[in-house]
PyMOL Python script that loads the backbone (N, CA, C, O; Angstrom):
from pymol import cmd

cmd.read_pdbstr("""\
ATOM      1  N   ALA A   1     -12.168 -10.830  -4.202  1.00  0.00           N
ATOM      2  CA  ALA A   1     -10.980 -11.318  -4.893  1.00  0.00           C
ATOM      3  C   ALA A   1      -9.997 -10.178  -5.068  1.00  0.00           C
ATOM      4  O   ALA A   1     -10.391  -9.025  -5.244  1.00  0.00           O
ATOM      5  N   LEU A   2      -8.750 -10.497  -5.021  1.00  0.00           N
ATOM      6  CA  LEU A   2      -7.714  -9.491  -5.189  1.00  0.00           C
ATOM      7  C   LEU A   2      -7.547  -9.144  -6.660  1.00  0.00           C
ATOM      8  O   LEU A   2      -7.786  -9.968  -7.543  1.00  0.00           O
ATOM      9  N   THR A   3      -7.135  -7.916  -6.900  1.00  0.00           N
ATOM     10  CA  THR A   3      -6.875  -7.498  -8.273  1.00  0.00           C
ATOM     11  C   THR A   3      -5.381  -7.558  -8.541  1.00  0.00           C
ATOM     12  O   THR A   3      -4.559  -7.465  -7.629  1.00  0.00           O
ATOM     13  N   ARG A   4      -5.057  -7.716  -9.800  1.00  0.00           N
ATOM     14  CA  ARG A   4      -3.662  -7.660 -10.231  1.00  0.00           C
ATOM     15  C   ARG A   4      -3.191  -6.217 -10.103  1.00  0.00           C
ATOM     16  O   ARG A   4      -3.975  -5.293 -10.324  1.00  0.00           O
ATOM     17  N   ASP A   5      -1.933  -6.007  -9.752  1.00  0.00           N
ATOM     18  CA  ASP A   5      -1.374  -4.665  -9.688  1.00  0.00           C
ATOM     19  C   ASP A   5      -1.568  -4.006 -11.048  1.00  0.00           C
ATOM     20  O   ASP A   5      -1.248  -4.598 -12.078  1.00  0.00           O
ATOM     21  N   SER A   6      -2.087  -2.793 -11.052  1.00  0.00           N
ATOM     22  CA  SER A   6      -2.419  -2.144 -12.316  1.00  0.00           C
ATOM     23  C   SER A   6      -1.300  -1.264 -12.865  1.00  0.00           C
ATOM     24  O   SER A   6      -1.482  -0.605 -13.888  1.00  0.00           O
ATOM     25  N   VAL A   7      -0.158  -1.246 -12.208  1.00  0.00           N
ATOM     26  CA  VAL A   7       0.971  -0.454 -12.702  1.00  0.00           C
ATOM     27  C   VAL A   7       1.346  -0.935 -14.100  1.00  0.00           C
ATOM     28  O   VAL A   7       1.568  -2.125 -14.321  1.00  0.00           O
ATOM     29  N   GLY A   8       1.411  -0.004 -15.027  1.00  0.00           N
ATOM     30  CA  GLY A   8       1.800  -0.330 -16.392  1.00  0.00           C
ATOM     31  C   GLY A   8       0.651  -0.739 -17.293  1.00  0.00           C
ATOM     32  O   GLY A   8       0.841  -0.907 -18.497  1.00  0.00           O
ATOM     33  N   LEU A   9      -0.550  -0.906 -16.727  1.00  0.00           N
ATOM     34  CA  LEU A   9      -1.700  -1.289 -17.548  1.00  0.00           C
ATOM     35  C   LEU A   9      -2.313  -0.058 -18.195  1.00  0.00           C
ATOM     36  O   LEU A   9      -2.314   1.025 -17.609  1.00  0.00           O
ATOM     37  N   GLY A  10      -2.830  -0.225 -19.397  1.00  0.00           N
ATOM     38  CA  GLY A  10      -3.542   0.846 -20.069  1.00  0.00           C
ATOM     39  C   GLY A  10      -4.965   0.946 -19.547  1.00  0.00           C
ATOM     40  O   GLY A  10      -5.369   0.180 -18.672  1.00  0.00           O
ATOM     41  N   THR A  11      -5.716   1.882 -20.080  1.00  0.00           N
ATOM     42  CA  THR A  11      -7.079   2.126 -19.615  1.00  0.00           C
ATOM     43  C   THR A  11      -7.960   0.892 -19.732  1.00  0.00           C
ATOM     44  O   THR A  11      -8.619   0.521 -18.761  1.00  0.00           O
ATOM     45  N   ALA A  12      -7.989   0.251 -20.884  1.00  0.00           N
ATOM     46  CA  ALA A  12      -8.857  -0.922 -21.080  1.00  0.00           C
ATOM     47  C   ALA A  12      -8.461  -2.064 -20.149  1.00  0.00           C
ATOM     48  O   ALA A  12      -9.329  -2.738 -19.594  1.00  0.00           O
ATOM     49  N   ALA A  13      -7.176  -2.285 -19.975  1.00  0.00           N
ATOM     50  CA  ALA A  13      -6.710  -3.356 -19.090  1.00  0.00           C
ATOM     51  C   ALA A  13      -7.041  -3.050 -17.635  1.00  0.00           C
ATOM     52  O   ALA A  13      -7.371  -3.959 -16.873  1.00  0.00           O
ATOM     53  N   ARG A  14      -6.958  -1.786 -17.241  1.00  0.00           N
ATOM     54  CA  ARG A  14      -7.334  -1.403 -15.872  1.00  0.00           C
ATOM     55  C   ARG A  14      -8.826  -1.639 -15.647  1.00  0.00           C
ATOM     56  O   ARG A  14      -9.231  -2.113 -14.586  1.00  0.00           O
ATOM     57  N   GLU A  15      -9.639  -1.307 -16.646  1.00  0.00           N
ATOM     58  CA  GLU A  15     -11.087  -1.545 -16.543  1.00  0.00           C
ATOM     59  C   GLU A  15     -11.361  -3.035 -16.345  1.00  0.00           C
ATOM     60  O   GLU A  15     -12.136  -3.412 -15.466  1.00  0.00           O
ATOM     61  N   ARG A  16     -10.732  -3.875 -17.155  1.00  0.00           N
ATOM     62  CA  ARG A  16     -10.922  -5.330 -17.027  1.00  0.00           C
ATOM     63  C   ARG A  16     -10.438  -5.830 -15.672  1.00  0.00           C
ATOM     64  O   ARG A  16     -11.047  -6.725 -15.085  1.00  0.00           O
ATOM     65  N   ASN A  17      -9.358  -5.261 -15.176  1.00  0.00           N
ATOM     66  CA  ASN A  17      -8.763  -5.688 -13.916  1.00  0.00           C
ATOM     67  C   ASN A  17      -9.682  -5.414 -12.723  1.00  0.00           C
ATOM     68  O   ASN A  17      -9.705  -6.196 -11.772  1.00  0.00           O
ATOM     69  N   ILE A  18     -10.433  -4.324 -12.762  1.00  0.00           N
ATOM     70  CA  ILE A  18     -11.246  -3.925 -11.605  1.00  0.00           C
ATOM     71  C   ILE A  18     -12.706  -4.367 -11.727  1.00  0.00           C
ATOM     72  O   ILE A  18     -13.393  -4.483 -10.712  1.00  0.00           O
ATOM     73  N   THR A  19     -13.195  -4.615 -12.946  1.00  0.00           N
ATOM     74  CA  THR A  19     -14.597  -4.983 -13.136  1.00  0.00           C
ATOM     75  C   THR A  19     -14.950  -6.225 -12.333  1.00  0.00           C
ATOM     76  O   THR A  19     -14.287  -7.258 -12.432  1.00  0.00           O
ATOM     77  N   GLY A  20     -16.006  -6.105 -11.537  1.00  0.00           N
ATOM     78  CA  GLY A  20     -16.474  -7.215 -10.714  1.00  0.00           C
ATOM     79  C   GLY A  20     -15.719  -7.396  -9.410  1.00  0.00           C
ATOM     80  O   GLY A  20     -16.019  -8.314  -8.647  1.00  0.00           O
ATOM     81  N   ARG A  21     -14.749  -6.543  -9.140  1.00  0.00           N
ATOM     82  CA  ARG A  21     -13.929  -6.683  -7.922  1.00  0.00           C
ATOM     83  C   ARG A  21     -14.409  -5.791  -6.778  1.00  0.00           C
ATOM     84  O   ARG A  21     -14.041  -6.017  -5.626  1.00  0.00           O
ATOM     85  N   VAL A  22     -15.218  -4.791  -7.079  1.00  0.00           N
ATOM     86  CA  VAL A  22     -15.720  -3.890  -6.044  1.00  0.00           C
ATOM     87  C   VAL A  22     -16.999  -4.489  -5.473  1.00  0.00           C
ATOM     88  O   VAL A  22     -17.906  -4.858  -6.219  1.00  0.00           O
ATOM     89  N   VAL A  23     -17.068  -4.584  -4.144  1.00  0.00           N
ATOM     90  CA  VAL A  23     -18.210  -5.207  -3.477  1.00  0.00           C
ATOM     91  C   VAL A  23     -18.742  -4.260  -2.409  1.00  0.00           C
ATOM     92  O   VAL A  23     -17.972  -3.699  -1.630  1.00  0.00           O
ATOM     93  N   LEU A  24     -20.050  -4.086  -2.376  1.00  0.00           N
ATOM     94  CA  LEU A  24     -20.697  -3.303  -1.328  1.00  0.00           C
ATOM     95  C   LEU A  24     -21.035  -4.254  -0.194  1.00  0.00           C
ATOM     96  O   LEU A  24     -21.805  -5.195  -0.380  1.00  0.00           O
ATOM     97  N   ARG A  25     -20.469  -4.017   0.970  1.00  0.00           N
ATOM     98  CA  ARG A  25     -20.712  -4.888   2.126  1.00  0.00           C
ATOM     99  C   ARG A  25     -21.704  -4.207   3.061  1.00  0.00           C
ATOM    100  O   ARG A  25     -21.599  -3.012   3.338  1.00  0.00           O
ATOM    101  N   GLY A  26     -22.659  -4.980   3.536  1.00  0.00           N
ATOM    102  CA  GLY A  26     -23.659  -4.428   4.438  1.00  0.00           C
ATOM    103  C   GLY A  26     -24.741  -3.710   3.671  1.00  0.00           C
ATOM    104  O   GLY A  26     -24.699  -3.627   2.443  1.00  0.00           O
ATOM    105  N   PRO A  27     -25.710  -3.192   4.398  1.00  0.00           N
ATOM    106  CA  PRO A  27     -26.816  -2.499   3.725  1.00  0.00           C
ATOM    107  C   PRO A  27     -26.326  -1.186   3.106  1.00  0.00           C
ATOM    108  O   PRO A  27     -25.485  -0.500   3.686  1.00  0.00           O
ATOM    109  N   PRO A  28     -26.850  -0.844   1.941  1.00  0.00           N
ATOM    110  CA  PRO A  28     -26.426   0.414   1.318  1.00  0.00           C
ATOM    111  C   PRO A  28     -26.902   1.598   2.152  1.00  0.00           C
ATOM    112  O   PRO A  28     -27.970   1.532   2.762  1.00  0.00           O
ATOM    113  N   PRO A  29     -26.135   2.668   2.188  1.00  0.00           N
ATOM    114  CA  PRO A  29     -26.565   3.854   2.931  1.00  0.00           C
ATOM    115  C   PRO A  29     -27.826   4.439   2.313  1.00  0.00           C
ATOM    116  O   PRO A  29     -28.038   4.333   1.105  1.00  0.00           O
ATOM    117  N   ARG A  30     -28.649   5.046   3.130  1.00  0.00           N
ATOM    118  CA  ARG A  30     -29.917   5.615   2.660  1.00  0.00           C
ATOM    119  C   ARG A  30     -29.790   7.092   2.307  1.00  0.00           C
ATOM    120  O   ARG A  30     -30.793   7.778   2.108  1.00  0.00           O
ATOM    121  N   THR A  31     -28.603   7.557   2.235  1.00  0.00           N
ATOM    122  CA  THR A  31     -28.358   8.955   1.913  1.00  0.00           C
ATOM    123  C   THR A  31     -27.361   9.022   0.762  1.00  0.00           C
ATOM    124  O   THR A  31     -26.832   7.996   0.334  1.00  0.00           O
ATOM    125  N   GLU A  32     -27.107  10.212   0.269  1.00  0.00           N
ATOM    126  CA  GLU A  32     -26.099  10.314  -0.772  1.00  0.00           C
ATOM    127  C   GLU A  32     -24.711  10.206  -0.147  1.00  0.00           C
ATOM    128  O   GLU A  32     -24.523  10.489   1.036  1.00  0.00           O
ATOM    129  N   VAL A  33     -23.758   9.796  -0.951  1.00  0.00           N
ATOM    130  CA  VAL A  33     -22.399   9.603  -0.456  1.00  0.00           C
ATOM    131  C   VAL A  33     -21.406  10.357  -1.324  1.00  0.00           C
ATOM    132  O   VAL A  33     -21.697  10.727  -2.461  1.00  0.00           O
ATOM    133  N   MET A  34     -20.229  10.574  -0.758  1.00  0.00           N
ATOM    134  CA  MET A  34     -19.103  11.087  -1.518  1.00  0.00           C
ATOM    135  C   MET A  34     -18.074   9.966  -1.555  1.00  0.00           C
ATOM    136  O   MET A  34     -17.676   9.450  -0.511  1.00  0.00           O
ATOM    137  N   LEU A  35     -17.652   9.596  -2.732  1.00  0.00           N
ATOM    138  CA  LEU A  35     -16.655   8.548  -2.911  1.00  0.00           C
ATOM    139  C   LEU A  35     -15.270   9.184  -2.867  1.00  0.00           C
ATOM    140  O   LEU A  35     -15.025  10.194  -3.528  1.00  0.00           O
ATOM    141  N   VAL A  36     -14.360   8.591  -2.085  1.00  0.00           N
ATOM    142  CA  VAL A  36     -12.993   9.099  -1.983  1.00  0.00           C
ATOM    143  C   VAL A  36     -12.042   8.046  -2.535  1.00  0.00           C
ATOM    144  O   VAL A  36     -12.073   6.887  -2.122  1.00  0.00           O
ATOM    145  N   ASP A  37     -11.202   8.459  -3.469  1.00  0.00           N
ATOM    146  CA  ASP A  37     -10.192   7.575  -4.063  1.00  0.00           C
ATOM    147  C   ASP A  37      -8.829   8.199  -3.794  1.00  0.00           C
ATOM    148  O   ASP A  37      -8.668   9.414  -3.913  1.00  0.00           O
ATOM    149  N   ASP A  38      -7.853   7.381  -3.436  1.00  0.00           N
ATOM    150  CA  ASP A  38      -6.544   7.944  -3.101  1.00  0.00           C
ATOM    151  C   ASP A  38      -5.833   8.518  -4.323  1.00  0.00           C
ATOM    152  O   ASP A  38      -5.412   9.675  -4.306  1.00  0.00           O
ATOM    153  N   ILE A  39      -5.698   7.734  -5.364  1.00  0.00           N
ATOM    154  CA  ILE A  39      -5.004   8.188  -6.570  1.00  0.00           C
ATOM    155  C   ILE A  39      -5.825   7.803  -7.796  1.00  0.00           C
ATOM    156  O   ILE A  39      -6.225   6.648  -7.940  1.00  0.00           O
ATOM    157  N   VAL A  40      -6.073   8.758  -8.667  1.00  0.00           N
ATOM    158  CA  VAL A  40      -6.799   8.481  -9.906  1.00  0.00           C
ATOM    159  C   VAL A  40      -5.806   8.525 -11.059  1.00  0.00           C
ATOM    160  O   VAL A  40      -5.142   9.536 -11.291  1.00  0.00           O
ATOM    161  N   THR A  41      -5.719   7.417 -11.769  1.00  0.00           N
ATOM    162  CA  THR A  41      -4.874   7.358 -12.960  1.00  0.00           C
ATOM    163  C   THR A  41      -5.777   7.376 -14.187  1.00  0.00           C
ATOM    164  O   THR A  41      -5.718   8.305 -14.992  1.00  0.00           O
ATOM    165  N   THR A  42      -6.611   6.352 -14.329  1.00  0.00           N
ATOM    166  CA  THR A  42      -7.551   6.297 -15.456  1.00  0.00           C
ATOM    167  C   THR A  42      -8.991   6.486 -15.000  1.00  0.00           C
ATOM    168  O   THR A  42      -9.875   6.708 -15.828  1.00  0.00           O
ATOM    169  N   GLY A  43      -9.241   6.402 -13.697  1.00  0.00           N
ATOM    170  CA  GLY A  43     -10.596   6.520 -13.173  1.00  0.00           C
ATOM    171  C   GLY A  43     -11.344   5.204 -13.111  1.00  0.00           C
ATOM    172  O   GLY A  43     -12.525   5.189 -12.764  1.00  0.00           O
ATOM    173  N   ALA A  44     -10.688   4.092 -13.441  1.00  0.00           N
ATOM    174  CA  ALA A  44     -11.362   2.791 -13.494  1.00  0.00           C
ATOM    175  C   ALA A  44     -11.950   2.386 -12.147  1.00  0.00           C
ATOM    176  O   ALA A  44     -13.084   1.910 -12.090  1.00  0.00           O
ATOM    177  N   THR A  45     -11.204   2.566 -11.069  1.00  0.00           N
ATOM    178  CA  THR A  45     -11.698   2.176  -9.746  1.00  0.00           C
ATOM    179  C   THR A  45     -12.884   3.037  -9.341  1.00  0.00           C
ATOM    180  O   THR A  45     -13.880   2.522  -8.832  1.00  0.00           O
ATOM    181  N   ALA A  46     -12.788   4.336  -9.561  1.00  0.00           N
ATOM    182  CA  ALA A  46     -13.890   5.232  -9.216  1.00  0.00           C
ATOM    183  C   ALA A  46     -15.133   4.900 -10.040  1.00  0.00           C
ATOM    184  O   ALA A  46     -16.237   4.856  -9.497  1.00  0.00           O
ATOM    185  N   ARG A  47     -14.970   4.666 -11.341  1.00  0.00           N
ATOM    186  CA  ARG A  47     -16.126   4.330 -12.188  1.00  0.00           C
ATOM    187  C   ARG A  47     -16.796   3.042 -11.734  1.00  0.00           C
ATOM    188  O   ARG A  47     -18.022   2.978 -11.650  1.00  0.00           O
ATOM    189  N   GLU A  48     -16.007   2.018 -11.442  1.00  0.00           N
ATOM    190  CA  GLU A  48     -16.578   0.741 -11.009  1.00  0.00           C
ATOM    191  C   GLU A  48     -17.261   0.899  -9.650  1.00  0.00           C
ATOM    192  O   GLU A  48     -18.313   0.303  -9.417  1.00  0.00           O
ATOM    193  N   SER A  49     -16.681   1.689  -8.762  1.00  0.00           N
ATOM    194  CA  SER A  49     -17.286   1.919  -7.449  1.00  0.00           C
ATOM    195  C   SER A  49     -18.613   2.654  -7.584  1.00  0.00           C
ATOM    196  O   SER A  49     -19.590   2.296  -6.926  1.00  0.00           O
ATOM    197  N   VAL A  50     -18.657   3.670  -8.423  1.00  0.00           N
ATOM    198  CA  VAL A  50     -19.902   4.407  -8.657  1.00  0.00           C
ATOM    199  C   VAL A  50     -20.946   3.487  -9.288  1.00  0.00           C
ATOM    200  O   VAL A  50     -22.123   3.554  -8.931  1.00  0.00           O
ATOM    201  N   ARG A  51     -20.536   2.641 -10.208  1.00  0.00           N
ATOM    202  CA  ARG A  51     -21.470   1.699 -10.844  1.00  0.00           C
ATOM    203  C   ARG A  51     -22.107   0.783  -9.804  1.00  0.00           C
ATOM    204  O   ARG A  51     -23.318   0.567  -9.827  1.00  0.00           O
ATOM    205  N   ILE A  52     -21.303   0.249  -8.901  1.00  0.00           N
ATOM    206  CA  ILE A  52     -21.811  -0.650  -7.868  1.00  0.00           C
ATOM    207  C   ILE A  52     -22.751   0.096  -6.925  1.00  0.00           C
ATOM    208  O   ILE A  52     -23.810  -0.421  -6.569  1.00  0.00           O
ATOM    209  N   LEU A  53     -22.376   1.288  -6.527  1.00  0.00           N
ATOM    210  CA  LEU A  53     -23.232   2.078  -5.634  1.00  0.00           C
ATOM    211  C   LEU A  53     -24.555   2.420  -6.310  1.00  0.00           C
ATOM    212  O   LEU A  53     -25.612   2.293  -5.692  1.00  0.00           O
ATOM    213  N   HIS A  54     -24.513   2.851  -7.567  1.00  0.00           N
ATOM    214  CA  HIS A  54     -25.751   3.157  -8.300  1.00  0.00           C
ATOM    215  C   HIS A  54     -26.641   1.923  -8.413  1.00  0.00           C
ATOM    216  O   HIS A  54     -27.858   2.019  -8.252  1.00  0.00           O
ATOM    217  N   ALA A  55     -26.048   0.777  -8.685  1.00  0.00           N
ATOM    218  CA  ALA A  55     -26.824  -0.466  -8.798  1.00  0.00           C
ATOM    219  C   ALA A  55     -27.528  -0.803  -7.490  1.00  0.00           C
ATOM    220  O   ALA A  55     -28.570  -1.459  -7.495  1.00  0.00           O
ATOM    221  N   ALA A  56     -26.962  -0.355  -6.366  1.00  0.00           N
ATOM    222  CA  ALA A  56     -27.567  -0.604  -5.052  1.00  0.00           C
ATOM    223  C   ALA A  56     -28.536   0.507  -4.662  1.00  0.00           C
ATOM    224  O   ALA A  56     -29.101   0.487  -3.568  1.00  0.00           O
ATOM    225  N   GLY A  57     -28.730   1.480  -5.558  1.00  0.00           N
ATOM    226  CA  GLY A  57     -29.664   2.562  -5.287  1.00  0.00           C
ATOM    227  C   GLY A  57     -29.072   3.723  -4.510  1.00  0.00           C
ATOM    228  O   GLY A  57     -29.807   4.559  -3.984  1.00  0.00           O
ATOM    229  N   VAL A  58     -27.759   3.781  -4.434  1.00  0.00           N
ATOM    230  CA  VAL A  58     -27.084   4.844  -3.691  1.00  0.00           C
ATOM    231  C   VAL A  58     -26.766   5.993  -4.640  1.00  0.00           C
ATOM    232  O   VAL A  58     -26.261   5.776  -5.741  1.00  0.00           O
ATOM    233  N   ARG A  59     -27.064   7.212  -4.209  1.00  0.00           N
ATOM    234  CA  ARG A  59     -26.730   8.392  -5.010  1.00  0.00           C
ATOM    235  C   ARG A  59     -25.325   8.848  -4.637  1.00  0.00           C
ATOM    236  O   ARG A  59     -25.039   9.112  -3.469  1.00  0.00           O
ATOM    237  N   VAL A  60     -24.454   8.939  -5.632  1.00  0.00           N
ATOM    238  CA  VAL A  60     -23.092   9.429  -5.418  1.00  0.00           C
ATOM    239  C   VAL A  60     -23.088  10.917  -5.759  1.00  0.00           C
ATOM    240  O   VAL A  60     -23.237  11.301  -6.919  1.00  0.00           O
ATOM    241  N   ALA A  61     -22.914  11.748  -4.729  1.00  0.00           N
ATOM    242  CA  ALA A  61     -22.959  13.195  -4.918  1.00  0.00           C
ATOM    243  C   ALA A  61     -21.667  13.727  -5.529  1.00  0.00           C
ATOM    244  O   ALA A  61     -21.684  14.705  -6.277  1.00  0.00           O
ATOM    245  N   ALA A  62     -20.543  13.077  -5.207  1.00  0.00           N
ATOM    246  CA  ALA A  62     -19.248  13.552  -5.697  1.00  0.00           C
ATOM    247  C   ALA A  62     -18.214  12.449  -5.581  1.00  0.00           C
ATOM    248  O   ALA A  62     -18.361  11.507  -4.802  1.00  0.00           O
ATOM    249  N   VAL A  63     -17.170  12.591  -6.374  1.00  0.00           N
ATOM    250  CA  VAL A  63     -16.000  11.725  -6.263  1.00  0.00           C
ATOM    251  C   VAL A  63     -14.818  12.642  -5.980  1.00  0.00           C
ATOM    252  O   VAL A  63     -14.541  13.567  -6.742  1.00  0.00           O
ATOM    253  N   LEU A  64     -14.122  12.376  -4.875  1.00  0.00           N
ATOM    254  CA  LEU A  64     -12.969  13.170  -4.481  1.00  0.00           C
ATOM    255  C   LEU A  64     -11.710  12.337  -4.661  1.00  0.00           C
ATOM    256  O   LEU A  64     -11.611  11.227  -4.139  1.00  0.00           O
ATOM    257  N   ALA A  65     -10.759  12.873  -5.397  1.00  0.00           N
ATOM    258  CA  ALA A  65      -9.465  12.204  -5.568  1.00  0.00           C
ATOM    259  C   ALA A  65      -8.420  13.006  -4.805  1.00  0.00           C
ATOM    260  O   ALA A  65      -8.352  14.230  -4.917  1.00  0.00           O
ATOM    261  N   LEU A  66      -7.609  12.299  -4.030  1.00  0.00           N
ATOM    262  CA  LEU A  66      -6.559  12.972  -3.272  1.00  0.00           C
ATOM    263  C   LEU A  66      -5.368  13.322  -4.152  1.00  0.00           C
ATOM    264  O   LEU A  66      -4.630  14.265  -3.865  1.00  0.00           O
ATOM    265  N   ALA A  67      -5.185  12.554  -5.228  1.00  0.00           N
ATOM    266  CA  ALA A  67      -4.107  12.827  -6.178  1.00  0.00           C
ATOM    267  C   ALA A  67      -4.496  12.262  -7.533  1.00  0.00           C
ATOM    268  O   ALA A  67      -5.258  11.299  -7.616  1.00  0.00           O
ATOM    269  N   ALA A  68      -3.976  12.857  -8.585  1.00  0.00           N
ATOM    270  CA  ALA A  68      -4.219  12.359  -9.943  1.00  0.00           C
ATOM    271  C   ALA A  68      -2.880  12.248 -10.650  1.00  0.00           C
ATOM    272  O   ALA A  68      -1.971  13.052 -10.442  1.00  0.00           O
ATOM    273  N   VAL A  69      -2.786  11.226 -11.495  1.00  0.00           N
ATOM    274  CA  VAL A  69      -1.547  11.001 -12.240  1.00  0.00           C
ATOM    275  C   VAL A  69      -1.807  11.261 -13.705  1.00  0.00           C
ATOM    276  O   VAL A  69      -0.899  11.133 -14.526  1.00  0.00           O
TER     277      VAL A  69
END
""", "prot")
cmd.dss("prot")
cmd.show_as("cartoon", "prot")
cmd.util.cbc("prot")
cmd.orient("prot")
């Protein structure tokens, strides 16, 4: 499902907007991964992505952000 544009949303609203929207497709990798996010504002997308990966048994070694606001 698509998420609402998060521009102008606060931290709690961004969390609600992304929760349940991240989906792991295909079999989870059997090794550790590095998560890459283009822009981190509140970290909601990265946190939800790490949560989904952990739930699938994937170890997230690092989160790399290309830019932060």
